[in-house]
Every structure is written in structure tokens, then in C-alpha cells.
N, C-alpha and C positions, 0 to 999 in steps of 0.2 A: 539321409534315408530317402529313397525314391517313393513317391506317392503314385503307384500304378493305378489306383482307383481314379485319381485325378486325370491321368492320361486317358483312361477309358471314357470318362465323362467328357473330356475335351474333344476326343475323336467324335463322339456322338453329337455333341453340341455344334461343332464346326464342320464336320465332315460332309454334310449335305450341301454346303455352299461352295461353289467353284472358287471364289476368291480366297477361301481358306485352305485350299488343297494345293500341294506341290508334289513333285516327284524328286527323289534324291539326285537324279541326273541333272536337275537344275542347279545343284551346287557341287557336283563332281565327286560324289561318293558312290561306291558300288550299289547297284540295284538290279532287280529283275522285275520291274514294274511293266507288265505286258498284258493288261486286261483284254486288248484287242486280239489276242491269240487264244483266248479261253472262251469256249462255247458257254453261253448263258443257258442254263437248263430251262429257264422260263420261256425264252424267246426262240431258242434253237439257233441263234446267230451269235457271233462274238460279242462279248461285253463292250459297252461304251465306257469311257472314264466315269461318267456319272452313275451308270448302273453298278460299276465296281464299288464306288464309294457308298452307294445306297445299300449294297449287300453288306459291306463292312459295318456300317452303322446299324443295320437291322440285326446282324449277328450279335453285336454288343448289346443292343436293347433287349434282345430275347434271352440274354444270359448265356449265350454260346461260350464255351470255355476258351479263353485266351491265356497264353503263357507269358510271363514276364521275362525279359532278358536285358542285358546290357550289350550294346553293339561294340564291335571292334573298331568301326569307322563310321562316324566320329567316335573316338575312344570313350567308352563308358556311357554313351548316350542311351537312356532308357527307352525301350520299345516293347511292343506287344506283338505276339504272333499266334496264328492258329492255322488249322486246316479245316476245309469245308468239303464234306463228301456230297457230291452231286448225285441226283437220282438218274435213272435211265442209262446207266453204264458209262456216264461221262467221267473223266478223270477228276480226282480230288484236287482242290484248289489250295495252294499255299499262300498265306497272307501275312505280311509284316508291315507295321506302321509305327511312326513315332512323331513326337512334337518337335518342331524346329523353328525357332524364332517366331513363335506365335502362330505358326501354320501347322497343318496336319500333313505329314510327309509319307507318301507311299513308297515303301522300299521293295516289297515283293507282292505280286499278284500274278500267279502263273500256275499252270497245271503241274502238279507234283510228279516228279519222276523218281523211280527206284531202279537202279542198275540199268539206266538207259531206257526203261520201259515205262509208259504211262500206267498209273494205277487204274 
């Protein structure tokens, strides 16, 4: 049985420290980790890697809803995902992360699209 509460706690515990964060492209699985293409509603300029991780940790700490899932690649790897609605007419952000070999792995951080159009 997967302890998704543990995953959430580990993301918050380790996610704010650069040495604990990786992208799935680092080990060759599909990802859409692109915080530098998403406008940060606080600053008005694209997110930095650090700002993206801080948002993820803050969302988890505030009780923002995350859904549990098992990835297709790597097969059956537990992960959590959510969407974050930005204010000011900015697109919704889709986020997906998981633990991998003691690190926090960013799989998705991008503007969510529906039918080729930004929300």
C-alpha cells in the first residue's frame, strides 16, 4: 500500500532545498517540467525553478488538494498532482511530482491547455 501522506510530507520537507530536487529528464522518463514558461502571478515574470518548488511546497502546506496517482513510467511509481488557478487571467498551472531515490522529482509544471487553448 502506498503512503501518499508520506509523499506529501517528504515533498514539503525536502522540496525547498535545491540538493533534494530533480527533474525526470535527469533519468530519461517523460516530463513536462517547464516552470520558466509559466508566468508567476506574484512577480509577473516566468517562474524560476526555486519559485516553482516553493509554490508546490506552499500549496501542500496550505492543504491545497492534490490527487494521488500511479505513473505509467516508471511503472506504478506513486505520484501526486494538482492544478493551481492563477489570479489575473493567467492560465491554470498543472503540477505533478513524485519521490525518486530519495529526491523530489518534478514531472510537470506547465500552463494547462484544453483543446489547444490556454485556460
